[in-house]
N, C-alpha and C positions, 0 to 999 in steps of 0.2 A: 109573369116570371117570378120565381122565388130567388131572391138574391141574399136569404140568410136562414138561420137554422134558429128557430124559436125555441127556448126552453120551455118546455111542459111544466108546470106546476100546479098541483093540485089544490083545490080550495077547502080547507080545513072546515070541521063542522062549527067550532068556536071562532067567532071574530072579535079583534079588538073595537072597542067603541069609547067615547068621551067619558064613560063613568070610571074606568080603571086607572092605575097608575103603571107606567112603564118605567123599567131601570134599563138604561142601555149601559153594557160593558164591553171592552176590548179595545182594539185596533182604533187609529185615527177615523177608519172608516165607520165606526160605531159613533165616534162622533159626529161624523156628517148626515148620518142616517137620524141619528137623536135629534140634531138641530132641525132636520125637517119635520119631525115630529110634533116638535115644540112651536114651530112657524105654522102648523096645521092646527094649533091648539089643545094637542094632548099633553096630559099632564106625565111629562117625563124628565127623568135626572138622568143627566148623563155624565160616565167616568166621575165620581165623585173624589177619586183618589187620583185623577188623570189617566190618560191613556194606558192601557193594559195590552202586552201583545203577545202573550202564551196562555194556554190552560193552566199554568202552574198560578200565576199571577191572579188570574181571574178567581181560581179555588182560593186562595189566600184572601182576596178581598171578599169573597160571599162569606167565608169562614166568621171574618172580622164583623160583618154586618149582622151575619145571623147572632153571632154571642152577645152582641151590645143589644140587638133589638129581643133578644131573650127569646128567638127561635131555636137557638142551639143552647146545650148548657156546656159550660166551659169553666173549667178549676182555675184557668189563668186568668188574669185581668186582661181583657181584651182592647181595653183603652192603650191608646201610644204613650209610653213612658219616655223620661228624660233622657235613657241610654239609646232609645231609638233616633233620636236627634243628633244629626251630623252636619258639622260646619265645612261647607265646600269651601276650598281655597279661592274662589274667585267672590267669596265672602257672603254666603246665602246658607240659609238653614234647609234641610232637607231631609228626607228618610228614606230607605230602602223599597218602602212600600208606596212611594208617591212618585210621579211623573216631576219632571223640573218645573213645570207650570205652577205647582202648589208650593214652591217655594217661598222664603220670606228672607230679604237681604237684609243685614246687619244693620243697614242703615235705616230700616224701617221697623225695628223691633230686635228684641231679645230671644233668645232659644226658648225661655218661657212663655213668651209672647207667641212665637210658632207652636210650640206642644198645646197651646190652650185653642188656638185657631183649628189645628189638626182634629182635637178631641171635639172640639164644637161641630165641625163638619162632620165628623163621624158619627156623632149623635143623630145630627138631621138625616144624615144619609141611612143610618139604622131604620130610623123612624119611618122614611119613606119605604127601605124595603120591606118593614112588616106589613105596609099597607097595600105594597106593589102585588099585582096577581100577574103581571108578564115581565120576564127578564128578557131581553134581546143581548145575543152575546156574540162578538164576532171574533174570531180567533185569527191571527194574521202569521204566525211561525210556530215551528215544533222547536226551534234553537231556542235555550235559554241560558242566562248566566248567573251560576251559584257563586255566591260569597266564599271566598276560599275560607278554609276552616270551619265553616257551618255547613248546615243543610240547607239554609234558605235560599231561595228562588228570588234575586231580586227584580222588582218592576222595573227598574231604571238604573242604568249605571252611572248616570248623571257626570260622564267624561272622565270618572276617575280611570286611573292606568289600569290597563289590561290584566297586569298582572295580580291585579287584586279577585280576581273573579276565576272561575273556571266554566268554560262553555262546553254545554252538554245538548243532545239532538235527544228529546223524549219520543220513544216509539209509539206507536199506533197503540199497541196495547195497553201503555202506562195512561196514555190521553184518555181512551176509553173509559179506564178505570176511575179517573178522576170524573169525567163527566158522569158516569154512573154514581158516583158518590155524592156529587151535586142533586142529581133527581132526586136520591133516595133521602137525602137530608132536607130537601124542601119540597115535600110531595104536593101541598098545594099551590105552587106556583108554576107558572107553564112558562117554557123556557124555549125560545125561538134561536136556533143556533145557525151561524153563516160563519162562511170562509171569506176573509178580506181578499178583493180583488187586486190590492196594491201589491206589488212584486218588489221582494225582498232581494234586491240585486247584488247586494255586499254578499249574498251565501252561492252570489253565482246563480246563472240562467238553471242550470240543472240541479244546484241546491235548492233553489225556490220552489221547484215543479216537487221535489222529494219532501221538502218540508209540506207544501200544502197536501200532498197526496196523504200524506200520515196522519194530517188534520181531517181529512175527508173519509179517511178508513175508519179512525177513531169515531167520528161523528156517527156513520153508519152503523156501527156496531152497537153503538150507546143508546140510539134511538131504537133498535131493534127489540132492546131489553127494558126500555122505559117508557112508561105511558105518558110523561110529561114534557118531552125531549120532541121537538121538531125543527125541520132544516128547512133554510130558505137560500137559495142557490146563487147567492150574488157573484160569487167567483164564476158559476158557470156562464150565467149572462154575459159578464164582461168578456169571458172567452171566446163564447159561440155567438153571441148576438151583436156585440160590440168589439170587434175582433181587429178593427181599425185604428192605427195610432192616433187617427183624428179625435178618437175617444179618450185621448191619455192628456194629461197636463202636460207643460212644457218641459217636465222632468222625465216623462214617457215612464214614470213609475206608479203616481197617483192617476186614477180616473179622474176625468174633466168634471168640471161642474154640471157640464150637460148629462155627462155619463151617470153623476151620481143621482140626478132630478131621474133620469129613465129607470134607474134601479129602484129607486124610491118607488115610482109610478107602480111598478111590477109588484112592490112590496105590499102598496097598499091596495092594489087590485086583488091580492090574494087574503090579506088578512082583514081588511076594512071592507063592510058592506056597503053598497052604491048608495044605501039612504044615506049615509053619512057625507058623500063627497060636497055636497052643496054647503052643508055646515064648514066643512074643511077649506072651502074656497072664501066663504065669508071670513072665517078665523085668520087665513093668509092676508087677505087684505086689511084687516084690523091689526096685525102684526106688522106689515111694511108701513102703516101709517104711523104706528107708535115708534118706529126705526126712525122714519122722516122727522119725527118732533123731537127727537136725541139729539138731532144734528145742530 
């Protein structure tokens, strides 16, 4: 008896191995997938500026990494400057380019300490990006928040008042253009694009579907025009293969750990050769032992 629709995923000619470096950028689902890659022994850097939700923030991050690494020429200083540092009302230093988890509390250091830390981590991430051959990008929403009085799309609002931002919907055509630019600016990189299966219900059920649809259209058009863009159907696997609520966490928004594991298995079946599976299991066993020793 056939009880589910299996998503067909063609295997690419080029597969991922342990010799390469993988940069994971995007929504918290990118964090989940990246953590799995690390556990199985792959050299992977996950969201060096913290979680990113939209294609504009991913683009800004890649432009900064590219400029610092020397892959892109820039007339502006790509390092963070003192004017980028914001003191949050709850007493922590942040920037509009970072997720809140990258913040520094006043009790732990000064604005100068935070700036030094941010640029040190930026240089390290840029060095990794220079050597990385694969970039996995997970896009979560077509909605962005632009800082009022500027053209800058913030990576995180840090719970500042809504009046400080302009909320915009990025149409598929604009997202396609951004993805096309990324592919053209970094032709030596392999980009694997995917759509986060996490439901953004703050936009409403219909708004969430429209948002995801815009991303899907953009990716489909960009891949048709670029040789170094590929697609992995995380979103489709969640909707078509794991379409029961038992595959969701208690919030009914995020995939459960079992769902993440299932989607990751589909990812490895697609992009990683069977000959590496035994080594992956050995690495996972070693990782679990190392975590046990830390307790």
